Structure formats: structure tokens, C-alpha cells
N, C-alpha and C positions, 0 to 999 in steps of 0.2 A: 266570744265572751270568754268561753275557755282557755283562748289563749290570753287572756287579761288576768286570769284567775291564777294560771300559769306565772305570770309575771311579778303578780302581788306573792305571793307563794315563797318567790325568789327575794324576793326582797325583804319580804316580812314574813319568814318561816313558819310563823305559829299562827298566822292570819286563819287557816283552814278548820285549825283546831278550838282557835276561839269562837269563830263563826258556830263551829258545830255544837261548844260547848253554851253557850248561850242559849243556843234554841234548845237543847234538851234541857236545861233550866227553865225555859219558857212553858214547854209542853209538862215536865214534871207536877209546875204550878199549877196549870189547867187542868191536867189531871186530877189533883186532888187537895183545889184550894177548899177555902183556908188551911193551907201548911206554913209550918215554921224551916227555917234554914237546916236545923237540925238533920229532920226528914229524908228533906231533897237531898243531901248529905249524901243520907244513907241510901237515897233510892239509887244515885248515879257512883257512889263508890269514891268520893272527892272527898277533903277537909271540908268543915266548916268555915274555916278561914276562908278558903278560895271560895264557896258558895258566897258568904259577906262580901267579898268582893263583888262578887258576879251580879247578886242582888240587890247592890249599892247603884252598881252602874246603871242595870234595869230601870229601877227606880228614876232615876235622873231625866232618864230617856223618855219617863209616861206611861213606860210597857206595863210594871205594875206596881201594884199599891202595895206598902207593906204596914199592920196596922199590928197592935198587941195579941191579938188571936191568932196572927198567920198572913199569909202573901198571897195575892190572886191580884188574877189578868187584869187591866182596865183595857175598854173596847179597842183602843190602839194596839194594846199588846195582844187582844185577842185576833185583829185584822192580820199584824204582820205574821202571827205564828203561822195564821192560816195560808199566807202569802210565801212562807218562807220554806214550806213544807216540801213543794215539788222542786225548788232550787235546791235545796240540802239533799234531796232524794237523787238526781243529774248530779251533783258535785261529788256526791261519793259512789255516784256507778249504781246505785241500787233500783234493780230491776225491778218491779212487778212482784216475778214470782221470789226474790229474795225479801223483800216488804212483807210480804203474803207470810211466808215461813217464819221470818220475826215475830210477826203479830200474831203467830199460831202457835207459837211457841213460849211467846211471854218474854222476850229479850228485845237486847237495842238492836241487834245488827244480826244479819246474816250475809254472807259470801257463796255463791255458788259458780263452783267451776263445769263447764260440759265433762259428759261423760260417766263412768261406773268404776269406780276403783276395782272392784271386785272382777271386774271385767279387764280394765284398762291401765297398766302402770303409767301412764303417762300422764293421768290425773293426778299424779304426788307431785310430780313440776310445778302444775298451774296452783296446785294447793298452797307449798313453798311461795310462790311468788307474791302469790293473793295474800298469805299472812306476812312476807317480806313488807310489801304495800301499806297494809294496817297499820304495822309496827314505826314504819316509818310515817305515816299521817299524825298516831299518836304517843308516840314516845316524845317525851320531854327532851328539848337540846340537852346539853351537859351527860352527868354521870346519869346513867338507869338501871336498875335491876330488875333480870328478867328472868322468873323460875320454871323450871322445866321439869314435867312429869312426862317420863318416856312415853312408849308404845310406837307400837311399827308403824301408822300411818304418819306421826312425825320425826321419826328414824328414815324414812325414806324420803320425805320435803325438809330435812333440814338442810341441806347442799343447795339448798333452789333461792336459800338467804340473797339477799344482794350487799355486798362490800359499800354501796349507798347508804345503809343505814348506819356506818360510820361516822357521815357526813357529822360534825360539829356536837357526836356523840362519845360517852366513852361507855361501852356496855357490860358490864357484869354479870355473866349467867352462871346459877346458882341451878342445883338439881332440888326437887321438892320431896324427893322420898331417897328412902335408902332403896338397893337396888341387888345385892348379892342374891346369888341363887336364879337370879333371872336372864336370859338371852343378851348376851354383852350389848349386841347391836342396838336392840330397844330399849337400854337401860337412860335413865338419865344423865347418869354420869359420861353418857359415851354423848348423848346428843349435846349437851353443854357444849363442850368440846369441839363438836363439828360447828357448832354457829360460833363461837368465839371467832375460830378459825378465819370463817365468811367474812365476820364482820372486824377483824381486827381486835377482836374485846379480850376481856378478860375471864376467868371462870373458875368456880371451885368445886369440889367433887367431894360424897358425902358415901364412902366405901362403910358400910355397913347393914346387917338384916334389915330389910324394909319391916317386916314383922316381926315384932318381939313382947314380949311378956309386959305386964303396967309393970311390974319391980324394976325389967330390964330398962324400960323406958325412962324411969326416971332416974333410972343410974346416969345411962348414955345422954342424956341430954343436959347432965352436968361435965361432962367430957370440954374443955374448952376450943377445940377443934371443931367439935359438934355444934356447941353453944354458937358460934362465930357464923357457923352458916343458918341455924335457925335464928340469928339475928338481921341477916342479910333477906330471909325467907320474909319477914314480918314483914319489913322496909319494901317489897317489891313493887316497882312501879308496873308489870306484867306479871300473867302466868298465863302459860300455856299448857294445856292438858287434853288427855285422850280420853275418849269415852268407850269403854271392854264392854264385851258381854260375860255375861254374871259366871257362865259356868269355863270359860279360861279362863278368865280371870283367877278364879276359886282353884285353878288347877294350877298353872302357873304360881300361885300361892302355896302350895303344897297344901291343899285340901284332900282328906284322905276319900275313901268311896261313902263314906257316913255322912261327914261333913255336906258331900256335896251331893247325896240324895234329899240333905234338909232343905238347900240353898232351893234345892226345886219343888218340896213340896212348900215351901214360901216364894213360889211362883219369882222369884230372883229374876231379872232382866237386864241389870245393867250392873255397873260398880265402875264409882269415881272415887279416889279421895278414900279408900281403904273402906268404904261404903256400898254397899249392896243394897237396890233398889229395886221394888217391882213395878208392875205398869201402870202405876198408879202415882211414884214417886215413891213411898214410902222406905223408909230404912229398915230390911229384917236382919239384916246382918253386917256386922263391923267388925275388923281387923284392929288392934292397936299398931299404928305404924309412925317412925319418927321422921318427920319434918311437916309440909304442908298438912295443916288441918284444917277438915270441912268449914269447921264454925267461924274458920278466920276469912275465908274466901271474899264475903261481904268487904271486907276493908280495903280489898283490891283495887286501885283505879280503874286495869284494865283487861279483861279475861279474854281469852280464846279457847275456844274449845273446839276441837281438832277431831274429825271422824269422817268418816267416809264410805260411800258402796252401801248398797242397797240391804246388803247383810247387817249393817250399821241401824237402820230407819227406827227399830223398835227400842235400840238400845237409847238412843237419841231422844226421842220420845219420853222414854221414862226418867231420865235425868234430868231433861228442862224443866219440871215443876221446882225443881230445887234449885235450879241454875240464878245466881245473884240477876237483876234485871241489865248492867253492865256488861254484862257477858257477849261475843261474837261468835255465832259459831261457822267456822269455816267448813261446806260440805262438798258435795258434787251431785249432779244430776240422780245417781243410782240412789240418792239417800233421802234428795228433796221430795222426789216423784210418788217414793212410798210414804212419805209423811203427810204431803197434801192432797195425795189424790187415790193411793193406796196398791198404787201400779207398782 
């Protein structure tokens, strides 16, 4: 059966993407019925036009009912959703642990590679390959914009993207933030160049301080070269970001001893998109940064959180209450075991 699906995918490249998307639409309707198209679109990070097309087709198949007060599954739809679950999991290689971790974190999917990155560098190669496969599955054909936020794990894995991603695609990689003052190797400007080289894609750069004052931010975003990158970011098909440890990220951003002490008092655990979160996912501090803003993340169709190693487990848990549902976490056993079992 797997060979049959491989043949189908070769003849109809979007077949698995469409199958998965319709399954997710059915799942959202089942979870939140009665629900409107706009809410389904927001939950899945898709356009209302896309959801309208899918729901009209599902209605024609007799899987859902569409009423003025919302949509809900028919008896046929409930049975189809139940029967399709194991098939979807198998087709997309979701093991029991991956399903359990995604459910615990409240996100769409997790991909777990063997090992612990804190002890084994080979983990980064496998994570890069997982990321490449996921992008190949989810990105549309034609032109795609992928926004990258820097980080050590992503920097080590970027070189393992497959050239096959370029098949029938024109990929454009853009940095999700400024980065001067940061380690050059882990800057998003460096990573977008590496990814573009591996996939025969193009890239843009954003050479300016990541952290700026509010007045400087208002001035900078009016610059034509910066506005051009910000426009691309707003139209991204996918975002790939890391999950940082609060104290380490604050030091990289130039926090002095007083600010670092205040972060500890606020019990900050992790940092993403310039926001520092405590263990409950509450924002306890924030910097003004040029680039992708946390509030706009929900508009991006596909989001990949990239974090590994047992030392990152608490940071992953602290950030995930804020992660959009369409997030895929790519991680390793070192982090996943700590989150699921406390080991």
C-alpha cells in the first residue's frame, strides 16, 4: 500500500497534502462544532477561501452539514474521521510517542529523532533530514517564502536540507529578525544563505540590530530595503524558529546583570520572537525587534519549532501554550522523554 501512495504522489504531487488538509478540517469541525469557516481557518492557519473550497467539497461528499449557525459532521463524517486517523498517522510516520507528545503540547504534530543532542552531534543531521521531509510534504509547488529565525540547532542542521526540495519549487528564504551582535554562524542571515545554497533557492538578508528602541523601530521599518523583507515575511508560507533558554538568550541580547537578575525574579524559562515566557507560558518580558512579530505568527500556514536536547525540555514546555495549533515541533528523544516522562 505504501508503494501505491508513492506512485500516487509521483503522479499527483499534492495528493498527500490534500488528504491531510481535509482530514484536519474534519478534525477541527468535530472538535469545535458548530463552527464557522473563519474559525477553522484561524485554527489551521489557512485562508478562508481555502477553507470554503474544502468545506463545500466535504459537504458534497456528505461528510459535513453547513448551517447558518455553523458546520458539524454527519454520521458518515464521524465514521470517516475515525477510520482515517490510523491511516493518516501511518502515512505521515507518526509514532505513538510523537502522537502523545503533540497531544500533550497542544500542537498539530511532532517529529522525534533518536538520541540526545546534548550528547550526540549526529542528532542535528537527522533533524535536518526530518525538516527537509516535512517541508517537502507541506510547502506548495511554485514560489514559496520560508522565514528563518536563527539558532544553534538550526544552524547545525541547515546543511542537511535535500536538493529535492527544489523540484517544481522556487524557494525564497528570508531572515525573520535582525542579528548584528550575535554569533555569525547562528544568525538567520547566515542560515538563509546555507538553505538557499542547498535547495537552489534565493535569499534576502536583514543586516541591522535585532533589538532597537521603539523610535528606531518606527524609523527603520520605513526604509525600502527593510520594508521589502518585512513584506516577504508577512507573506511567508512557512516559518522555522528555535526555542531558546531565557538566560542564554538574554545574555546574547546584551542584558546587563540587573536585567538578568530581574528575569530570574520573574522566573523566565524560555525566549521566542523577542518574548520571554515563564513556565506557565506567560510573557514576563519583551524586547522591540525588527522582523517577525509574535502576534503575526498565527497567520502563517506552516510553523516549525526546532529544539532538541534534554536541557531544552522545560523551555519547549514553557513556550508551547502560546504556539499556534499548526506548529510542528522537530525534536529528539532527549527532550521528548523529559517532557513526557520526566526522565
